[in-house]
C-alpha positions in Angstrom: -100.3 43.5 -32.0 -102.6 40.9 -33.2 -103.7 38.1 -30.9 -103.4 34.7 -32.4 -104.9 31.5 -31.1 -102.4 28.7 -31.3 -102.8 25.3 -29.9 -99.8 23.1 -29.2 -100.1 19.3 -29.0 -97.7 16.9 -27.6 -97.7 13.8 -29.7 -96.6 10.5 -28.2 -94.5 8.6 -30.8 -94.3 4.9 -30.2 -90.9 3.4 -30.3 -89.9 1.1 -33.1 -90.5 -2.5 -32.5 -87.6 -4.1 -30.6 -86.2 -0.8 -29.3 -87.9 -0.7 -26.0 -87.2 -4.1 -24.6 -86.6 -4.8 -21.0 -83.0 -5.3 -19.7 -82.4 -9.0 -18.9 -81.4 -9.7 -15.3 -77.7 -10.5 -15.3 -74.7 -11.1 -13.2 -71.4 -9.9 -14.7 -67.9 -10.9 -13.5 -66.1 -7.6 -13.2 -62.7 -9.1 -13.6 -63.3 -10.5 -17.1 -66.6 -8.9 -18.2 -68.3 -12.3 -18.7 -72.1 -12.0 -18.2 -74.5 -14.7 -17.0 -78.2 -14.2 -17.7 -80.5 -14.9 -14.8 -84.2 -15.6 -14.8 -86.3 -12.4 -14.5 -88.6 -14.0 -12.0 -86.0 -14.2 -9.2 -87.1 -12.1 -6.2 -84.9 -10.1 -3.9 -86.2 -11.6 -0.7 -84.5 -9.3 1.8 -84.8 -6.0 -0.1 -86.8 -4.3 2.6 -85.3 -6.0 5.6 -82.2 -3.9 5.7 -81.5 -0.4 7.1 -78.5 1.8 6.4 -78.5 3.0 10.0 -76.7 0.9 12.6 -76.5 1.5 16.3 -75.2 0.0 19.5 -76.2 0.8 23.0 -74.5 0.2 26.3 -74.6 1.6 29.8 -71.7 3.6 31.3 -70.4 3.0 34.8 -72.4 6.0 35.9 -75.6 4.4 34.7 -76.1 6.7 31.7 -77.1 5.2 28.4 -74.6 5.5 25.6 -75.9 5.2 22.0 -73.5 5.1 19.2 -75.0 5.4 15.7 -73.7 5.5 12.2 -74.6 4.9 8.6 -73.4 1.6 7.0 -71.0 2.2 4.1 -71.5 -1.1 2.4 -72.7 -4.7 2.9 -76.4 -4.7 2.0 -77.5 -8.3 1.5 -79.1 -9.3 -1.8 -80.6 -12.7 -1.6 -82.3 -13.9 -4.8 -84.9 -16.6 -4.5 -87.4 -18.2 -6.8 -90.7 -20.0 -6.2 -90.6 -23.7 -6.9 -92.4 -23.3 -10.2 -90.3 -20.3 -11.3 -86.6 -19.3 -11.9 -85.6 -22.3 -13.8 -81.9 -22.3 -14.9 -79.8 -24.7 -16.8 -77.1 -26.9 -15.2 -74.5 -24.8 -17.0 -75.8 -21.7 -15.2 -75.7 -23.4 -11.8 -72.1 -24.6 -12.5 -71.0 -21.1 -13.5 -72.5 -19.6 -10.4 -70.8 -22.3 -8.2 -67.4 -21.5 -10.0 -67.9 -17.8 -9.4 -69.0 -18.4 -5.8 -65.7 -20.2 -5.1 -63.6 -17.1 -6.1 -62.2 -15.2 -3.1 -62.9 -11.5 -2.9 -59.8 -9.6 -3.7 -58.7 -6.5 -5.5 -59.1 -8.2 -8.9 -61.5 -11.1 -8.4 -64.7 -12.0 -6.6 -66.7 -8.8 -7.5 -69.7 -8.9 -9.8 -72.2 -6.5 -11.3 -75.8 -7.5 -10.7 -78.3 -5.8 -12.9 -82.0 -6.2 -12.3 -84.6 -6.2 -15.1 -85.8 -2.8 -14.0 -82.3 -1.3 -14.6 -81.1 -1.1 -11.0 -77.5 -2.3 -10.6 -75.3 -3.2 -7.7 -71.7 -4.3 -7.2 -71.9 -7.6 -5.3 -69.8 -10.4 -3.9 -70.8 -13.9 -2.7 -71.2 -14.3 1.0 -68.6 -16.9 1.8 -69.4 -16.9 5.5 -72.8 -18.5 4.8 -73.7 -21.9 3.5 -74.5 -21.7 -0.2 -78.0 -22.6 -1.2 -78.6 -25.8 -3.3 -80.9 -26.2 -6.3 -84.1 -27.7 -4.9 -85.4 -29.4 -8.0 -83.7 -30.8 -11.0 -85.5 -32.3 -14.0 -83.8 -34.5 -16.5 -83.8 -33.1 -20.1 -84.6 -36.5 -21.5 -87.3 -39.0 -20.5 -86.4 -41.8 -18.1 -86.0 -45.2 -19.7 -89.0 -47.4 -19.7 -88.9 -50.7 -17.9 -89.3 -53.8 -20.0 -90.0 -57.3 -18.6 -88.2 -60.3 -20.0 -90.3 -63.4 -20.0 
């Protein structure tokens, strides 16, 4: 047998331009597959404020502590917020979100697919038990009329 000296190299090939783009953040109505693009700078404000474990405690008549614990099956809150200078959306986007938020959750309506820019996706529904948030700032798309004085 003859010993040979072989070197192996792993070459990193760069993707073609336009092939490795980020996934836009979107909310898709699962009943009709209509997708609404959302700003990528929305933040999931309560992402780390939730735990899958839930427990309740009570004292028995004997004075012993009873702890009942389980794992939540669903219901993780996803609250998307944007800083005042970020997450700008058009009026049409706000109106579409309001229309979707008015849909009751049923077997065929009221469920949406939320996809984050990093690829994570969740099946979500609007929280009808809470007051909806309102857009905080709106800017006109055309300049305000100038005042003229009549002499």
